[in-house]
Every structure is written in structure tokens, then in C-alpha cells.
N, C-alpha and C positions, 0 to 999 in steps of 0.2 A: 729778195726784192729791194731795190735801192729806194730808200724813202725820198730822196731828192727827185727821183723820177716821178713818184706819186705826186709830190707837191707841184711839179711842173705841169703834169697832166691836169690837175685841179685848177691851177691858175690859168692855163690856156682856156679851159671851159668857162671859168668865171669871166675872163676877158671877153669871150664871145657873147655870153649872156648879157653883160653890160652893154656891149655894142648893139645887141638885139633889142634892148630896152629903149634906145634913144628915140625911135619914132613914136614911142608910147609913154612919153613923159616920165621915164624911169621905171615904169612897171615892167615886170618880167613876163613875156608871153609864155603860155603854158605848153604849146605844141610847136616844136621848132625843127627845122632841117638840121641834121647833126653836123654838116659841113659849113653851110653858109650862115646858119643862125636865123634864116628868114622864118617868120611865122607861117605855118602851113595854112593855106586858105581852103584846102579840102581836108575834111576830117578823116584821118586814117581809121581803118577798122578797129573795133575794140578787140582786146585780147580775151581769151577764156578767163572767166572769173571777174571781168571788169563790166561795169554798167555804163551805158552812154549817159545816163542821168547823173553820173558823178564827174564827168569830164568838163574841162574849162575851155572848150573849143572857141577860138577867137578871143580868148580872155586871159586874165591873170588872176591867180588865186594865192593870196597871202598865206593862208594856212599851209598850202603845199610848199611854199618857198621858205618858210621860217628856218629850217635847219641850214639851208644854204646861206641865208642872211647872217646867221650866227657864225658860220664858218668864215664868211667874208670879213666880219668885224675882227675876228682873231687874226686872220692872215694880213689884214691891213697893217697891223703893228708888227706881227712876227716876221713877215716877209717884206716889210718896208713898202707896202702898197697902199698909201693913203687914199688912192682913188677907189679902193674897195669900200672903205667906210663912207666915203662921199656918195657912192652908189646906193648903199643901204639907206642912208639918210634921205637921199633923193626919192627913192621908192616909198619909204614910210611917210615922209612929209606929204608927198602927193596923195597917197592913199588916205591919210588922216584928214587932210583938208578938202579933198575933192571927191572921194568915193564913199563917204560915210553919211551923207546927208539924206538918209532914207526916211520913210514915213514913220517907221517904228523905232529907228535908231540902231537896229540890228545891221551888222555889216554884210556886204556881199562877198562872202568867203566860205570855206568849209566844204561840205559834201555836195550840195546841189546848186550853189550859187557862186558867182564870181563877178569880177568887173569886166564888162565887155569893152575890149580895147578899140574896136572899130567905131562903135556907136557911142562910146563913153557913157554907159549906163549900167545899171544892175543887170547882170546876165543870169539866165536860169537854165541849168543843164537839162532839166526835164521838159522845158518849154522854150525852145530857142527864140521864139518871138518875144519873150519877156512878158512882164505884167503879172506873173504869178510866182515870183521867186520865193523860194523857201530857205529859211536859215536852218542849218544843221552844223553844229560846231566842228565836227569831224575829229579834231584832236585838241589836246590841252594847249592853251596859250601861255607861254612862260612869262615870268616876271619881267625880264628885260624887254620883251616886246611891248607889254602894257606900259612900261615906263617910257619907251620911245614914243608910242602913240600919244601918251599923255603930254609929253613935251611938245609935240607938234600941234596938238588940238585937244586940250583937256575936255572940252565940251563933248567931243565924240565918245570919249570913254564914259562919261556920265550918261549920255543918251543911250549908249549900248547897254549899260547896266539897267537902266529903266526899261529898255526894250525886252529884256529877258522875261519880263512879266508875261509876254505873249507866248511863252512856252507852256503856260498853264492853260488847260483846255476848259471849254465852257461846260458847266454841269455842276451837280451837287458835290460838295467837298472839294479837296484839292487833288488834282491829278495832272502831271505835266506830260509833255510829249517832246521828243527830240526835235521835232519840226516846229517852225513858227513862220508866219507871214513876215516878209520884209517890208513890203510897200502897201500893206493894208492893215489898218488898226482893228483887227478882228481876231478874237481867240478861236483857234480851230475847234471844231466839234469832235467829240469822242467817237472813235470807231470801235470795231469789235476787238481790236488789240490796243493796249495802252501805249506801246512803243516808248515807255519811260525808262530807257536803258539806264542802269545805275551810273555808268561812267559819265554820262552827260550831266547829271546833277553835280558831280565833282567839278566838271568844267565850269558850270555856272557859279558854284560856290566860290571858286578861286577868282573868277572875273569880278564877282560882287565884292569879295573881300578887298581886292585891290581898289575898286572904286570907293569903298568905304574909307580906306586909309586916306583918300584924297579929299572927301567932302563930309564924312560922318552923317550922311542923311539917314534919318530914322527909317524911311521906307526901304532903303537898301538893307539895313540891319534886319528888318522884318523878313525880307526875301531870303537873306542868308540863313536865318533861323528856320524858315519853312523848308528850304531845300535840305538843310542839315538833318532835320527831323524826319524827312519824308520816308527814307528807307529803313530807319532804325527799327520800327515795329514790324517791318516786313521781313526781317532776317530770320533764318531758321536757327535751330539750336546750335549749329556749328558756326554760325556767323556768316553763312553764305547767303547770297541774294539771287533772286530769280533774274533771268535775262530781261523780263518785264513783269510788272505786277499783275497784269490781267491779260489772259490769252484764251481764245476759244479752243475747245478740244480738237477741232479740225486743223488748227495750226500746230502740227505735230512737233515741229522743231522747237517751238517756244512753250507749249503747254506744260506746266509743272516741271520746268527745267531750270536748274541753277547755272549761273555763269561765273565760274571762279575768276576769270580775268577781269570781268566787269567789276566784281567785288574788290579785287586788288586795286583797280584803277581808282575807284571812289575812295578807298582807304588812303592811298598815297596822296590824292588831291586834298583830302581833309587834313592830313598832317602838314602839307605845305601851306594850306590856308590858315591853319592854326598859328604857324610861324609868323604870318603876315599880321594877324590880329592880336597877338600876345600882348602888346603894349597898350592896345586900345580896349580890348574886351577879353580880359584874362579868363573869366568864367566860361565864355563861349569857346575860347581857344582850348581850354581844358576838355570841354565836352567833345570838341572835334577830335582831339587826340585820342580820347577814350574810344570813340566810335571807330576811328581809323585803325586803331590797333586790333579791335575786334574783327573788322573786315579783313585785315591782313591774316589773322588767324583763320578766318573762314576760308580764304584762298588756300592756305596751307592744309586745311582739313579736307579739301577735295581729294578724290581717290587717285592722286598722282602716284606713280610708281617710279621713284628715282633710280632704283636698281635696274629696272628693265627699260628705263627711259621712255615712259609713257606719260605724256603731259596732257591733262584733261582740259578740253575746251568747254564741254557741257556735261552735266550729270543730272540724274533724276533727283527731284526734291526730296522725296520720301526715302528712297533706298540708297541714295548716293551712288547708284550704279553709273558707270561711264556710258555716255551717249556719243560723244565726239571726242576724238583725240586731235591734238595739234599736229600739223605737218612740220617737217623740217625745212623743205624747200617747196616753193610753189604755192604761196598764199593766194586766196581768192576772196571776193567780197564776203564778209561775214565770218571768215575763218582764217585768222592770221597764222603765221608761222611761229614756232616756239621761241625764236630769238627775241621777238618783241616783248612778251611778258618777262623773259629772263632779264632783259635790260632794265625793265621797270623794277624787278626784284632788287637789282643793285641800287637803283635809286631809293628803294625802301630801306635797304641795308644801310645806306649812308645816313638815313634819318633815324633809324632805330637800333642799329647794330644787332638786329635779329639774325642769328647765325643760320636759322632755317631758310631764310631768304637767300643767303649766300650759298647754301647747299643746293637750293633749287637752281640758281643761276649756274653754279658749277656743273651740275648734271646736264643742263642744256648745253653749256659750253663744251663739255666732253663729247656730247652728241655731234656737235658741229666739227669737232676735231676728227671724229671717226667717219661721219657721213659727209664726205667731201662734196663740193659743188658738182652737180650731175652734168658735167661737160658733155657727156655722150648723148644727153637728151635735149640739148640746147635748141636744135632745129627740129625736134619732134613736133608733128602737127598736134595742136591742142594743148601743148605743154609749154607755158611761158612762165618765167620766173621774174616777177616785178623787181625793179631795181631796189625797192625798199627791203626786200628779203636779204639781198647781199649787203646792203648798207647796215641793217640792224644786226646781222651776224658779225660784221666788222665792229660795230659799236659794242657788242657783247665782248668780243675778244679784247678790244681796247680797254673797256672799263674793268674787266677782270684783271688785266695786267696793271692798270693804273692803281687798283686797290691792293693787289697781292704782291706785285713785283715778280710773279712767277713767269719765267721766260717762255714756257710753253704757250701761253696766251699770245704773247707778242709774235712768236714764231708762227703760230697758227694764223694770226691776223695778216702777217706779211705774205704767207703762202696764199691765203685767200685773195689778198689784194692783187697778187700777180695774175691769178685766174680771172678775177672780175675785170681787171683792166683790159684783158684780152677779149672778154665776152661783151662788155658794155662800152668800152672806150676805144674802138678802132678809129673813131672820128674825133673831131674836136669836142663835141658834146656827147655825153653818155646817152646810150639808148635807154628808153624807159623800161624795157624788159628784155630778157634774152630772146634772141631769134627775131627781133624786129629791127627797123632801121630809122627810128625817129626818137627825138627827145619828147617826153611828156611828163609834166610835173605831177600829175595825178598818180603815176605809178611809183613815185618815190625816189627819183634821182637825187633830190636834195639830201636824203638820208645816206645815199651812196657816197656823195661828195663829202658829207660830214664824217662818215665812218672812215673813209680813206684818209681824210686829213688827220683824224685822231690817231690812227695807227702810225702814219708817217711821222707825226710830231712826237709821238711817244718813242719811236725808234730813234729819232734825232736827239731826244732828251737824254738818252743813255750817255752821250758824250758832252752834255751841256749841264750847267749848274741849276737847271730848273726842271720841273715836271711839265707835263703837257699843258700848254697855255690854252688849249681849246677845251672848254667844259663839256662834260657828257650831256647828251640830249635825251630827256625822258618824256618827250611830248607824245610819243606813239603809245598812247594808253587808251 
């Protein structure tokens, strides 16, 4: 696969997305016609494994677009396209200054909320009429993005950090929930399930850590400490964490189940937060590192079998028996493909040099070398592969090659790139999933563009005096 061809495809798509953003003050619409770039005014049907309550119909979602924006920043310099950096700044400046003035300070982004482009208000995926928008982080927000938002509107970063308090639920003691009101200053009441997924506390800790580096407010420090301590006494003897701390017996998927990938996610977020706080709060940073390393060991202690390439999604708390295994292709809500955690393992390896994380990522990488993209099933009814799966598989090949310089990873990535360009990129914009014919940010085309760019730039770097200028993306955690 010619890497220049890949870059051309990516740049054509970015050019179209920038053009599509012009009627919307620089914000990128979520659902677009792949040829014209027009925002679709009728919502296409959801694909299997997707929920309508997660989509940004008639809206823009910054969390969805973050990998795309990072790619644009790099290509602006690498491909001499300053208009890309200008488009990123236009997007983020408008968002920071005009889309963040919510009642609680929490942003309209993530899993259930977005910015409604037609009505210029907070949009709610679960209630299209608005008025009951829910904040759910969805993914990790990287340092560069917080720095940009802070540049354009420092007040919105501080207000967001304060707003994270609304993730604590009303009741005795402290229990958080991944949901919070955006436009109502009311703490949610506790239901039969806690929904306090471990990975979300890692997101909040990093958000708060960045805010603390800007203002040193004692109430933010208190929140950091509270979220850092929250899961520590709830870990099991292996260091594994439940998918949520409190579940009724009838919630069979959640009751007494450990979630290895959630445990890994929190561990990596703690290590990155520790790096932010080291010069301000060395004792807390050391505590975060200690906890993070235990959680990483917990993830590795789950009953994965690298020899048979069985990667565990859920396991029983008491017995450690496997309950769910990760798929290779075809992620659905609540069950991601193995490439996502494998990419995060490499992010953890970069922080710790833990060779067991590298072994895990290699085992998954070899699985993707052997289990090729299922081209024969692309048009099978009920089987759709979100663009994020292909993108994260490319990210995995790219990062393995970037770290090891082993040619098989680059070759595997270029072979996959050729396949996915055919499946997802027959038009100017990539399709959101295999077997459909529209662009949709919720399905992860930003990861596909980022992964393609990483592979192409790594291939080009073989004949250049530099390594890949595009940093790896570890936000899918």
C-alpha cells in the first residue's frame, strides 16, 4: 500500500470535513453524507450494537472528534497545511467560549450529550427535545486538549472541574455514578446499580489534576483525593476491580463480575495523573503511582490465555472464571474489540516498561495478523464493524512498529490499510461502519483516520530522518 495514497485520502476527507463545518461556526457535524459532506437531516438507522441514546444527531461531539483533531494538528505541519491547525483552533475556540456555559459547568460532549448545531444548545441523545442532558465522559481527555481549551477559556476548565462534583450521588457516604446532570444543579439519586465504572474515576482524576495545576484550589485537591481513594479498598486480592461496586443479583452481567479492562484504564489514568501532579503534590503522585501499578497487575492477573489468544472482558470475582471474552472484529456497546485494550497496554508499557504489557499487546497484534479483516462478512445482515475497530487495529500495528521497529507490524498495518480504504473509503468521507453508506462520528472514524495517518507516516519515516511525527492515541480506554 502506497503511504502517499493513504495521506491523500485522509487529507481529502479532512478538507471535506472542514468545508462541512463552515455553516456551524467551525464545529464538525457528527453525521454526514460521504460525498457532499452535508449534515444528514434525517437520522440513519442505528447499526447492531449501537444505541440511539449515544448518537449526536444534528450535533457535534468533541469527544468523538478528538483523534481527528490531533491528526489535523500533525498534518498541518507535516504536510504543510496550516489551514488544518487553523480549523482545529476555530473548532476548539468556539466550543470553549460558546458551548460550555452550562448550569453545572459540565460540557455537552461524551456518550449522551453533544452541542446541537441547528438550535445552538446542549443536545441530549436520550431526549432529543433537550432539557435533561446527561454528562458521561465516554473517553479519556488528553493533556493537549485540556491545554487548548484552557488557552481559549480558562474559566470553562475550572467550571468543568467544579462540575464533576455532580457525579457524586445523593445518599450516605460517597458513591459516584458515570452520569450527571448538565443543566440542573442536582445530584442524581442512587438506583439499584451504582454505575460507578472504574475507568470513569480515572477520567475525572486526570481532569481534576490538570485543573489543579492551573489554580491549586483546595476543593479540587479534595476531589482528586476522594476519587483516587474510592476504588482502592474495593479491589480484590489480585488487584482487580468490579465493573461496578454495587449490583443487584438480577443484573447478571454485572453482579460479582470483575472488569480487567476497566481496571487497566484506571491504572493508566492514575499514572498519567501522577506525572501531572509530581511537582505540586509529590506524596499524592507517589500514591497514584502505587495504586496504578497494582491495578495494572490486576489486569494482568485476569485469566487471559495468551497462547490460545483468549482475552478476558469479564470474569467472576470469587473464582476468576472467564465470563466474557473480547472479540477481534465487531465491537458493540459494552464489549469492545481486543485491539483497544492492546493499544492501551502499549501506553502502559511506555510509562512502566512492564514487559508483561508488551507481551499482551504482542499477543493481540499476532491475533490481528492471523485473523484478517472479515471482508466476506462486510455486507452480512446484522454484522457491522465500526470504523473504530479498524482504526484501533491500525493504531496497534503502528505503535508496535514504532516501539519495536519490527517490520511485520508495519507490513500488517499497510495490508490492513489497503483493505479498510476499500471498505470504509470508497467516497470522500469514510463510512462510520462496514456495510453502511454514511459518516458518523460516534462509530469512530476519527480513530480510523488517526490510525491510517500513523501507519502512513511511519512508512514514510523509513526514508526520512525522523520517526512518526503523529503521537499515539491512548484515549480509547
